DSSP file (Angstrom, degrees, kcal/mol; ACC not computed):
  #  RESIDUE AA STRUCTURE BP1 BP2  ACC     N-H-->O    O-->H-N    N-H-->O    O-->H-N    TCO  KAPPA ALPHA  PHI   PSI    X-CA   Y-CA   Z-CA
    1    1 A M              0   0    0      0, 0.0     2,-0.4     0, 0.0     0, 0.0   0.000 360.0 360.0 360.0 126.4    5.8   22.3   39.2
    2    2 A E        -     0   0    0     37,-0.0     2,-0.6     1,-0.0    37,-0.1  -0.649 360.0-151.5 -81.3 131.1    7.8   22.8   42.4
    3    3 A V  E     -a   39   0A   0     35,-0.5    37,-2.4    -2,-0.4     2,-0.3  -0.916  12.9-161.3-104.2 123.6    5.8   24.3   45.3
    4    4 A R  E     -a   40   0A   0     -2,-0.6     2,-0.3    35,-0.2    37,-0.2  -0.790   8.7-175.5-106.0 148.3    8.0   26.3   47.7
    5    5 A A  E     -a   41   0A   0     35,-2.7    37,-2.7    -2,-0.3    38,-0.8  -0.974  14.0-148.0-140.7 152.4    7.1   27.3   51.2
    6    6 A G  E     -a   43   0A   0     -2,-0.3     2,-0.5    35,-0.2    38,-0.2  -0.871  15.8-134.4-116.1 155.2    8.5   29.3   54.1
    7    7 A I  E     -a   44   0A   0     36,-2.6    38,-4.1    -2,-0.3     2,-0.5  -0.933  13.0-167.6-111.7 131.7    8.1   28.7   57.8
    8    8 A Y  E     +a   45   0A   0     -2,-0.5     2,-0.4    36,-0.2    38,-0.2  -0.973  14.0 179.2-117.3 115.5    7.3   31.5   60.2
    9    9 A A  E     +a   46   0A   0     36,-3.0    38,-2.6    -2,-0.5     2,-0.3  -0.949   8.0 154.9-121.5 136.5    7.7   30.5   63.8
   10   10 A R  E     -a   47   0A   0     -2,-0.4     2,-0.5    36,-0.2    38,-0.2  -0.987  28.3-142.0-152.9 158.6    7.2   32.7   66.9
   11   11 A V        -     0   0    0     36,-0.9     2,-0.2    -2,-0.3     5,-0.1  -0.991  18.6-133.6-127.5 126.5    6.3   32.3   70.5
   12   12 A S    >   -     0   0    0     -2,-0.5     3,-1.0     1,-0.1     4,-0.3  -0.482  20.3-125.7 -70.1 144.7    4.1   34.7   72.4
   13   13 A T  G >  S+     0   0    0      1,-0.3     3,-0.7     2,-0.2     4,-0.2   0.795 112.1  60.5 -63.5 -26.0    5.5   35.8   75.8
   14   14 A R  G 3  S+     0   0    0      1,-0.2    -1,-0.3     2,-0.1     3,-0.2   0.799 113.6  35.3 -68.4 -27.7    2.2   34.5   77.3
   15   15 A H  G X  S+     0   0    0     -3,-1.0     3,-1.5     1,-0.1     6,-0.2   0.193  80.5 112.2-111.5  14.9    2.9   31.0   76.0
   16   16 A S  T <  S+     0   0    0     -3,-0.7    -1,-0.1    -4,-0.3    -2,-0.1   0.682  75.2  57.5 -66.5 -16.8    6.7   30.9   76.4
   17   17 A N  T 3  S+     0   0    0     -3,-0.2     2,-0.7    -4,-0.2    -1,-0.3   0.629  82.8  96.0 -86.2 -14.1    6.4   28.3   79.2
   18   18 A N    X   -     0   0    0     -3,-1.5     3,-1.5     1,-0.2    -3,-0.0  -0.683  60.6-160.0 -83.6 111.6    4.5   25.7   77.0
   19   19 A K  G >  S+     0   0    0     -2,-0.7     3,-1.2     1,-0.3     6,-0.2   0.759  88.1  64.6 -64.8 -25.1    7.0   23.3   75.6
   20   20 A D  G 3  S+     0   0    0      1,-0.2    -1,-0.3     5,-0.1    -2,-0.0   0.725 102.2  50.5 -68.7 -19.8    4.5   22.3   72.8
   21   21 A L  G <  S+     0   0    0     -3,-1.5    -1,-0.2    -6,-0.2    -2,-0.2   0.158  80.3 132.5-105.5  18.5    4.8   25.8   71.4
   22   22 A T    <>  -     0   0    0     -3,-1.2     4,-2.5     1,-0.1     5,-0.2  -0.265  69.1-114.6 -67.8 157.9    8.5   26.2   71.3
   23   23 A I  H  > S+     0   0    0      1,-0.2     4,-2.3     2,-0.2     5,-0.2   0.917 117.4  53.2 -55.6 -45.1   10.2   27.5   68.1
   24   24 A E  H  > S+     0   0    0      1,-0.2     4,-2.3     2,-0.2    -1,-0.2   0.913 110.0  46.2 -60.5 -44.8   11.8   24.1   67.6
   25   25 A N  H  > S+     0   0    0     -6,-0.2     4,-2.5     2,-0.2    -1,-0.2   0.885 110.6  53.0 -67.3 -38.9    8.5   22.2   67.8
   26   26 A Q  H  X S+     0   0    0     -4,-2.5     4,-2.5     1,-0.2    -1,-0.2   0.916 110.9  47.4 -60.9 -41.9    6.8   24.6   65.5
   27   27 A I  H  X S+     0   0    0     -4,-2.3     4,-2.9     2,-0.2     5,-0.2   0.912 111.1  50.8 -66.7 -42.7    9.5   24.2   62.9
   28   28 A L  H  X S+     0   0    0     -4,-2.3     4,-2.1     2,-0.2    -2,-0.2   0.923 112.9  45.9 -59.8 -44.7    9.4   20.4   63.2
   29   29 A I  H  X S+     0   0    0     -4,-2.5     4,-2.2     2,-0.2    -2,-0.2   0.930 114.6  47.2 -64.4 -45.7    5.7   20.4   62.7
   30   30 A A  H  X S+     0   0    0     -4,-2.5     4,-2.7    -5,-0.2    -2,-0.2   0.902 110.6  51.9 -65.1 -41.2    5.8   22.8   59.8
   31   31 A R  H  X S+     0   0    0     -4,-2.9     4,-2.7     1,-0.2    -1,-0.2   0.908 109.7  50.3 -61.1 -41.2    8.7   20.8   58.1
   32   32 A G  H  X S+     0   0    0     -4,-2.1     4,-2.8    -5,-0.2    -2,-0.2   0.916 111.3  48.0 -62.5 -43.4    6.6   17.6   58.4
   33   33 A Y  H  X S+     0   0    0     -4,-2.2     4,-1.3     2,-0.2    -2,-0.2   0.929 112.4  49.0 -62.5 -45.6    3.6   19.3   56.9
   34   34 A I  H  <>S+     0   0    0     -4,-2.7     5,-2.7     1,-0.2     3,-0.3   0.928 114.6  44.7 -60.8 -46.7    5.7   20.7   54.0
   35   35 A K  H ><5S+     0   0    0     -4,-2.7     3,-1.8     1,-0.2    -2,-0.2   0.928 110.7  53.5 -64.1 -45.7    7.3   17.3   53.3
   36   36 A D  H 3<5S+     0   0    0     -4,-2.8    -1,-0.2     1,-0.3    -2,-0.2   0.749 110.5  48.5 -62.2 -23.6    4.0   15.4   53.5
   37   37 A N  T 3<5S-     0   0    0     -4,-1.3    -1,-0.3    -3,-0.3    -2,-0.2   0.182 117.4-109.1-105.8  16.6    2.5   17.8   51.0
   38   38 A G  T < 5S+     0   0    0     -3,-1.8   -35,-0.5     1,-0.2    -3,-0.2   0.743  73.1 133.5  69.4  25.5    5.3   17.6   48.5
   39   39 A M  E   < -a    3   0A   0     -5,-2.7     2,-0.4    -6,-0.2   -35,-0.2  -0.542  51.8-127.0-102.1 170.8    6.6   21.1   49.0
   40   40 A T  E     -a    4   0A   0    -37,-2.4   -35,-2.7    -2,-0.2     2,-0.6  -0.980  16.1-134.5-119.4 128.7   10.1   22.4   49.5
   41   41 A C  E     +a    5   0A   0     -2,-0.4   -35,-0.2   -37,-0.2     3,-0.1  -0.717  28.4 170.8 -81.6 122.3   11.0   24.6   52.5
   42   42 A T  E     +     0   0A   0    -37,-2.7     2,-0.3    -2,-0.6   -36,-0.2   0.654  60.8  12.2-106.4 -20.1   13.1   27.6   51.2
   43   43 A K  E     -a    6   0A   0    -38,-0.8   -36,-2.6     2,-0.0     2,-0.5  -0.989  53.8-151.0-158.4 146.6   13.3   29.8   54.3
   44   44 A I  E     -a    7   0A   0     -2,-0.3     2,-0.5   -38,-0.2   -36,-0.2  -0.988  13.4-163.9-122.2 124.6   12.6   29.8   58.0
   45   45 A Y  E     -a    8   0A   0    -38,-4.1   -36,-3.0    -2,-0.5     2,-0.4  -0.909   7.2-167.5-108.0 132.2   11.7   33.0   59.7
   46   46 A I  E     -a    9   0A   0     -2,-0.5     2,-0.5   -38,-0.2   -36,-0.2  -0.976   8.1-171.1-125.5 131.8   11.9   33.2   63.5
   47   47 A E  E      a   10   0A   0    -38,-2.6   -36,-0.9    -2,-0.4    -2,-0.0  -0.985 360.0 360.0-120.8 125.0   10.5   35.9   65.8
   48   48 A M              0   0    0     -2,-0.5    -1,-0.1   -38,-0.2   -38,-0.1   0.372 360.0 360.0-116.5 360.0   11.4   35.8   69.4
């Protein structure tokens, strides 16, 4: 059975200066988690 997942990434205006919390880093971390757990990423949602 294929498990599908979506990624929702956003940055609070209070934390917009923190490079660890960038949209790009959130997506990289989430993609790694999805891959490591045998899932497939089907959509990425971004809120800015």
